[in-house]
N, C-alpha and C positions, 0 to 999 in steps of 0.2 A: 671351280664351279662344276657341278655335276652335268655330264654330257647329256643325260636323259632330259634334264630340265632345260637346257639351252636350246633345244630343238634345232640343231645343226648350225648354230652360229659360232664363230671362233671366239677365243678368249679376248682378242683385240676388239672385236665388234661388241662383245658384252661389256668390256671396259669403257668403250666409247658411249654406250647407252647410259651408264651410271656415272660418267665423269662429271656431270653437272649436278649430281645429287638426286635425291628421290623425294617424292611428295606423298603425304598421307592421302587417303581417299578424299577427305574434306578439302585439303589444299588443291588436289587435282581437279575437283569440281569447280573451285573458284578460278583456277588458272585457265581451264579449258572452256568453261561454260556448259560442259556435259553433266548430266545428272549422275548420281551414284549408280542408279540402275543401268544406265548406258555404259558406264565404266566397267561395272562388273560383267555385263553382257559381252563387251569387247574382250575382257580378260578371259572369260569362259570360252570364247570362240578362238582364242589364240591370236587375236588381232592386236592386243596390247600386252606386251610383256610386263611382268611385275616381279618384285622381290618378295619373298615370303620370309618374314622375320618373326619366328614364333607363330603366333596366331594372326599377326598383323600382315597386311598387304601394303606394300609401298610401290609406287609407280615411278619409274625413272623419268625424270623431267625430259630428257632427250627422246625417250620413246613416245611420250605424249606429244611432244613437238612434231615428231615424225608422223604420228597418226593424224594430227590436225592438218599438217601440210598436204597429206594425201587427199584431203577434202577440198582443197583450194579449187575454185572454178574461175577461169579467165574468160571474159566475154559473156555471151548470153547463156 
């Protein structure tokens, strides 16, 4: 994996993110409830890592889970 694209994460961390597979944008919207626009915005800001396969973008399922977990609110 190219070090410039990994943004400072180790190969082990990258492998953990993709270990559970990757989702297309359409699949990621169904899985997360986020809109396509929101997913692209998060990818553009570097908040949601993605895989680039040719012209396609795929989102690692574990990366999306991690993003969603960051939004959890407990209590009020």
